[in-house]
N, C-alpha and C positions, 0 to 999 in steps of 0.2 A: 881559297874557294871551298875547300873540304868543310871548314867550320861553318861557312854560310849554308851549304847544302844540307849539312847534318842538322842546323838549327831548323831549317825550312821542313825537312822531312820529320824531324822530331816533334815540331809543333802541328803540322797539318797531316802527317801520315800519308796514306795512300791517295786521299783527296788532294793532297798537295801535289802529287805526281800529275793528276789531271788538270789541275789549275795551271801548273807551270807549263805543260805541253800545249794547252789550249792558248795561252798567253804568247808563248814563244813562236807558235805557228802563225798566229794572227799578226805578230810583228813586233812584240816586245824583245828587248835585248836579253834573252835568256839562253844560257849555253845548253840546249837541249840534249845533244849527244853526251856531254860530260855529266849532266844531270842523271841520264839513264845508266851511264856506266857506273856512277856512284850508287845507284839503286841496285845495280847488279852486285856491287861490293857489299851493300847491306844485306842482301840475300846470302852472300857468301858468310857473312858474320852471324847470320841467323836472326837478323833483326826484322827481315821482311820475308814473306812468302812468294816464292817464284811466280806461281800461276796467277795470284792475285795482283801482283806488281805489273806483271806483263799485261794483264786484263785492263788495268787503269791506264797504263802508258797507251796501249792501243786505243782505248776509248778516248783519251785526251788527244791523241793525234788525229783521230777521226773527227772528233768534234771541232777541232780547230781548222781543218781543211774544209769542213762542211760550213762553218761560218764565213770563211773566204769565199767560198764558192756562191754562197747566198748573197754575200756583199757584191760580188762580181755581177750577179744577175740583176740586182735591184739598183746599183749605183753606177756600174759601168766604168769605162777607161778615164772619163774626165775626173771622177773622184779620185782614182788611183794617182793620176798625174799631178793632182792638186795636193793631196795629203800624204802621198807615198814618201816624199823625201823627210817628212818628219819621223819615219820609221826606218830611214836609211835605204828607202827603194827609190832609186833615181831613174831617169829616163833610160840610161844605158842598160840597166838591169831589166827594165820592162822590155826593151827592144830585144835583148839577148833571149829572155824567156819566150817572147812571142815567136822568135825564130825556131826555137826547140820546139815549141808546141806545134807550129806548122809542119815541122819535120816528122815529129813522133806522135802527133795527135794525143789520143787519150793515154797511151802508154806512158807518156811523160808524168802522168799523175802517180804512176807507180814507182818510177826511178827518180822522181823529182824531189823526194825526201832527201836523197843522198847527194844531190847537186847543190853547191853553195849558191844561195841566192834564189834557187827556183823553188824552194819548199813553200815559201810565203805566197809566191806569184802564180804558180801553175794552177792552183784551184780557182784563184780569182779569175784568171784568164780563161778558165774553162766555163766560169759562170758567164762572162762576158760574151763568149762565143755561143751560148745558149746550148752548151753540151746537155743532153738529156740527164736527169739525175741518175737513173739507172746505170747508165755507161759510166758516169762520174764515179758512183759508188763502186762499181765493178772493178775499177783500176785503183781509186784512192785509198779505199778501205783495206784491201789485202796489202798494199804498199805500206800503210801505217802499222799494220800488225808485223810485217817482215823488219821494217826499220826499228821498231820497239825491240823486237826479238834480238836483232842483231847486236844492238849496244848493251842491252841488259844482260844477255848471255856472255858477252865480252867481259863486262865487269864482274859478272859472277865467276867465270873461268880464271880471270887474272887474279882475283882475290886481293891479297895485300899488295900486289904490284899495281893496282889499279891508279895509284897516285903518279906512277911513272907514265902511264898512258895519259893521264890528265895534262901533264906538262907537254908531252910530245903532241897531244891532240891540238892543243892551242897553236903550236909551231907548225904542224904539218896537216891541219884539219882539211884544208882544200884538197890536197893531194890524196889523203885517205878516202875522203867522201867521193871524189871523182874516179878513184880506183874501183870501189865498190859499185859505183853507177856503171862503169865501163863493163865490168864483169856481168852484171844484170843485163845490160844492153846487149852484150855478145850472146848471152843464153837466149835472149829473146830472138835476136836475129837468126840464130842457129835453128830454133825450133820453128820460126816462120818461114824461113827461106830455104834452109840447107837439108832439113830432114825430108826424106822421100818416103811416100807411103810404102809400107812393106808389102811385098807381092804375095 
């Protein structure tokens, strides 16, 4: 996979980051987290600039969720049920994400990047529910920035060890992402419910 990612970035550069993340979030079978970790490794090797790579990754993720949000507003649930299976989105995943969305509302747009199967569906369901765009952007865009920052920085810090992470990520990806999502959720719940105003 390293050779394929290297060829992609070597040919398309920073624009390739944007294209890959838009496609991955819309539903194409692209290993987004591994791609961003590899981008971080390229930063470690001096082949890319950190700020520019992070900016492109954030823009690509934001553009991808925006496309899904707009599709949800325009095409609705019947379209998703009809064409979703072609992208690996079945009725079970739709029902699971809808339950999460009802439970966490717009905050799911922030943590949804880290939940397997939810990243593609959450913005679509936000569009179906006619969530106002400003509220969608308020949660989805910072989530895209944080998601990009997490994996690009991880690849940068791991350096030459990134390939070890690549293999472990394939094996343990669902557990890693769920762990990160749970940490974010706990922070959110603490801030919302546990903190008391200082007297």
